[in-house]
N, C-alpha and C positions, 0 to 999 in steps of 0.2 A: 212364768211371767213375773211372779214375785221375786224370783232370783235375779232376773234381768234388771228389775227396778232397783233391787238392793245394790247390784253392781254399779248401776248408773249413779246412784246416790253416793257410793263410795268414791267413784271417779270424780264427781263434782266436788266433794269435800277435799279430795287430794289436790285438785286444781286450785281451789281457794287457799289451801295451806301452802301450796307452792308459790302463789302470788305473794302471800304474806312473807314467806321466807326470802323471796327475791327482793322485796322491799327492804327487809331487814339487812340483807347483804349489801344493798346499795347504801343504806344508812351507815353501816359499819365501814364501808370503803371510804365514804366521805369523812368519817371520823378519823380513820387512819391517815388520810391526806392532811387533815387539820393538824394531827399530832406530828406528822412529818415536818410540816411547815414550822410548828412550834419548836421542834427539835433543832431545826436548822438555825432558828433565831437564838436558841440557847447556846448552840455551838459558837455563834458569832460573839455572844456575850462572854463566854468562857475565854475565847481567844483574846478579847479586849482586857479581861481581868488579868490574864497571864502576862500580857504586855505591860500593864500598869505595875504589876508586882515586880517586874524585872527592872523598872526604872527607879533609881535612887531618889529619895525625896530631897527637896531643896534644903530643908532644915538640917538633915543629916550631912549633906555635902558642906553646908556652911560651917557646921561644927567639926568637920573633919572626921566624922565617924563612919563614913562610907568607904569601903575598901577600894572602890574604883574611882579613878579620877575622871574628869570630863573628857580628857584626851583619849581615855580607853573606851569610851562609849562609841557606838557605831553611828556617829553623826553623818558620815558619808558625804560631807560637803553638799548637802541638799537632799539626802535621804534616798537617792536613787530613783525617786518617783517623779522627777521633773517631766519626763516624757508623757506622763499621764495626768497632767493637771487639767487639760482641756478635753472634753468629751469628743468622740469621733464625729465626722461630718455626715454620718448616716448612709454612707456608700459602702456596701459590702455585698458579697454574693448571696442572693436569696432566690434566684431563678433556677429551677431544675431543668436546665436547658437540654441535657441529654440523659436518658434513662436506658441503660443497657441491661436487658433481662436475660438471665440464664447463660451468662458468659461461662459458667461452670456447670452447665446442664442442670440436673436436678439437685446438685450440691450447692452449698452456700459459699459465696466468696468470703474469704477470711482476712484479706489485706489488700491494700491498693496504694498506688503512688503514680506520680506523673514524672515523665522525663524532664530534665532541666529546661528544655525549650517549650514545655507544656503541650506538645503535639501528640505525644505517645503515652498511652495508659497501660500500666501493668497491674495485673491482679493475680492473687494466689487463692486457691480454693481447697475445700475439704476433699475434692476429687483427686488431689495430688498433682494438679496441673498448674503451670504458670502460663497465663494468657497475656498476650501483647497485641495492642491494636491502635489504629489511628482513630481516636474517639471523635475528632472533629467532623469526620465524614457523616456522622449521624445527624448533623445539622443541615444536610442537603435537603432541598425541597422534595416533596413527594412522600408517599407512604412507604414504609418498610426500610427506611434509611438506617435506623438503629439495628434492625434485624440483620441487614447486610454487614454492618460492622461486626456484629457478634459472629456471624458465619465465616467471615474472612479473617478473624483473629488468628494469629500464630499461637500454637499451643505446644508446650514442651512438658513431657512427663517428668515428674520428680520422684524421689524415693519415699516421700511421705506427704501428708497434707501441708500446704504452704501457709505459714503463719506470719511471715514478714517478707517484704520485698523492697528493693531499691535499685535506682539507676546510678551507674558511675557517671561522674562529671566528665564531659568531653573537652578537648582542646586544653587540657591541663596535664601535659606530659604524655598524652596518648590520644590516638584517634579511634581507639577501639570502642565500639558501641556494645556495652555490656550491662546486663541486669543480673542481680543476685537474688536468689530465693532461699530463705531460711525455712527448714522443714522440721516437722515434728519428730523425725527419727534422728535428729542431730546433724544431718547433712546440710551442706550449702551448695545449691545448684547454680553454676555460672552459665549464662546464656548469651550468645552473640545474636544480634538482631539487626535488621536493615531492610530497606525496600528492595524487593526482588531476590532476597537471599534464599538459597535453596530452590530457586525457580518459582517462588511465589509471585503472583500477579500484583499483590500489594506488599504488605510487610511480612517478612519471613523471619524465622529464628532457628537456631540449632544449638545444641549443648556444647559447652567448652569442656574438653577433657584434659586433665593434667596427668602426664605419665608418672609423675612422682607421687601421685595421690592428691585428692582434693582437700577441701576444708571439711573437717569432721569434728563434732563435739560429742561428749558422752551422753548428753541429754538434749532435749529439743531446743532449737534455736529460737529464742524469744524476741530478739531484736537485732537489727544490723544498721550500719550507717557507712556511707562512702565519704571519704575526704573530699572537700571542694577543691583541693589544690594538687592532688596526686592520685594515681590509680591505686589507692589504699583502701581496703575494706576492713571494717571492724565488725565482729560478730560476737554476740553475747548469748550465753546459754543458761539453762536451768541448772547446770552443774557448777555454776559460779565462775566459769572461765570466760575471759575476753581474749579473742584472738585477733591479731593484726596481720593481715595478709596483703602482700603487694602483687599486682599483676605486672608481669615483665614482658615487654615487647608486644609483638603482634601475633595473632593466632596463625597456625599453619592448617591449611585446608586438608581435611581428611574425608571429603565427601559429605555425608550427612552430619558430620561432626567437625569440630575444629580442635586442634591441640593448643594448649596455652601453658606457659610456665608461670608458676607461682612461687613466691618466697614468703615463708613464715617469719615475719619480722619480729614478733614478740607474742608471748602468751602471759597474761596476768590472771591470778586466781584471787577472787574476792570471796568473802564469807557466806554469801547467799546467792540465790538465783539472780541473774542479771535481767532486770525488768525493763530498763530503758537506757538509751544512750544517744548521744549526738556529738557532732564536732563543733568547735568554736575556734575563734582566732585564725580564720582562713585555713583550718585543718591542723593547726599546731597544738590544739588541745582537744582531748577526748574526755567527755563527761559521762560518767556511768552511775547508775543507782543499783545497788544490790539489796535484795529483800532482807528484812530484819536488821537493817543498819540505820542509824539516825543521821547519815551524812551522804552528801554527793561526793564522788571521787573525781577529781580533776587530774588527768594524766598529761604531763608536759612532754610532747613527742619530740621536742628539740633538746630535751635534757634526760635522755635514757628513760623516758616514761615515768619521771618522778611524780609521785602521788601527793596531792594536797587534798585534805578533807575539809568540807564545809558543812557544818551542822545544819540540818533542815529545821531544827527547832528554834532557830535564831538564837538570841542571847537570853533565853528564859532560864534564870538560875534554878538549878535543881532538876531541870528537864533535859539537860544536854544529852544524856544517854537513853532517854525514853523513846521508844519506837511506837508512835501512835497511828502511823499510816504508812502505806507503801506507795511509792511513786511508780505508776504504771505506764506513763508516757511522758516524754521529755522533748520539748521543741523550742529551739532558739527563736527569738524575735527576728524580724527581717533585718534589723540593724545589729543583731547579736549582742545588744546591751542587756538583754533580759532572757530568762528561761521560764517557759510555762511548764508547770508540772501538774499532771492529772493524777489524783490520788484515789485510793479506794475507800475514802471516808466522806463522800459527798462534798468534796472540796478541791478546787483548783487553785494553785498558788503561782504567783508571779514572783520569781526571784531576780535580784540583781545578779547578773553574771559575774562569776568570780568572787562570790561572797555568800554569807548566810542571810543577807538582808531580804526579808519578805516585803515586797513592794505593795502587793495586793493579795487578798484572799477572796475568792469568788465562790459564792454559794447559790443555792436555789434549785439545784438539780439533785439527782440521786444516783450514786455509784458506790457500791460496797465491794467487799472482797470477792463476791461471786460475779462481778460485772467485768467489762472490758472498757475502762475509761479511756477516751481518746479526745485529742484537742487539735486545733489548727489556728494559726494566726491569720488575720486579714493582711492584705498587702501593706496597709498603712501602719500596722502594728497597734492600732487603737481598739481593735475588737478581737475577742477570742471566741472561737466556736468550740462546742463540746457536745458529746452525746449524754444521754441519761437512760438509766435502766428501767425507769418507771413507764416509759413509752418509747415510741420510735422517733421522737422529735429531735431537732437540733436546737440547742440553746445558744444564743448569741449574747455575749457580755460586752458592755461598754466598760473598758478597763478603768477609765478615770473615775467613774461613779461606782464601780464594782457591782453593777446591777445588770440583770437580764433585760435587754431591750427588745428581744424578739424570740419567739419559739416557732420554728418551722416544722409543721406537722403534716400529717397526711392530707388534711383539708387544703393545704396550699402546695400540693405536689410533692410532699415528702414521702418518706418510706412508710411501709405498713408493718415492718418488722424492726427489731432492735438493730441499731447501727453497730457493726463489729469493728470497723476501722474508718479512719478519717485522715485525709492528707490535704495540706494547704500549700499552694504554690508560693515560693518565696519571691517570684518575679511578676506575678499577676494576681488579680482578684479571682482566683479559681480554686474551688474546693471540690474534693472528690470524697464520696462516702460509699462504703460497702456494707450491705445489710443482710440480715437473715431472711429478708423477703426475696432473696436471690437476685437482687438488682444492684447495679453500681450506677450511681448518679454523679453527674458533673454539674456543679453549681456555678453560675456566672452572675454578674451584676445585671439587674433588670435594665433592659434597653428602653429609654424614654422615647 
């Protein structure tokens, strides 16, 4: 009996100590959050100091002691920020209209994108499958509509986990409906899709086979982009290679597969892993970022892929070659006047396209070198969406004020796991997110 009483006392003491420890942990977590906020404020101040240090003083200019003339300064005829003088109108996607669970079974979805007409959704997963579906059918009335979309999705096996995906633009020199999936083993799977293809009652898909060999990189494919004006695919790899591949003609039916001809237009080799890329100027320019470099590479496809480098450190004297962050995602604004860059240093940057000009720096979230920073524009180009590694929420920045105007979290229909990828439609206010909670959500503007 005395032994039982002693054990009970020890258990009571242990419980009380556990309560104290839990409270202490909560206090420490609150303090860490405060320090994180303070750190972000300091980063903003440092950025401002660097900018001020780069500007020549009026007295030195007047005395002719400054090495740079006024003409050499990046005045830019308005600074490139005119599009962001006025805050947005408050209209942007916040309604989780569609939630598709387990598109990749028990595996996590790793990437997502919409077809240019916004009706078809493609996702790639850790299960090494590419999934294609008509997401809008999930809006049908009645229970189980979302589950029917998941069950009827076309699924194509790839050679490794799919970490990037994209749709070719149609009616731009080809009627071919093609999606590309970049895989962790360095392969790129091309897939033909369409309603009724391969006898499917809804959307169907089948792999495209190239007799001369497909697209293959030495390491995993980190990003890809389709030209908006031609059947031209750019793929970037961890091996530092950028391959430009053209799809030639129409596929030839081979039963469960189709055969397609590909042309390797050009291969460029950059000094680091290719983390992000996008097309500009109606497909005439390809923009790439290679890790451990302080610049964006602009390749002119009309001039033998001539490379022009734009330093991401702007005109800060003495910092030109300093690499303080990596750009992990690169997305052009709807009007292509600006580029949004998601970095691994808790910072998203708005660049003026075709220059080093930093129009805005956006803070308030958390994304470091162990995260997957992703961003998307609103249709108006006045808001930027981004993920954060500290929780599963979506941050919405008003670009004009550089401030977060909304956080969409689990309490408002958001994800319960960290967001792995994000895609914004360039033609409508539609956002897609893929999360480690094994769901893919389509976000629309709230209907009044």
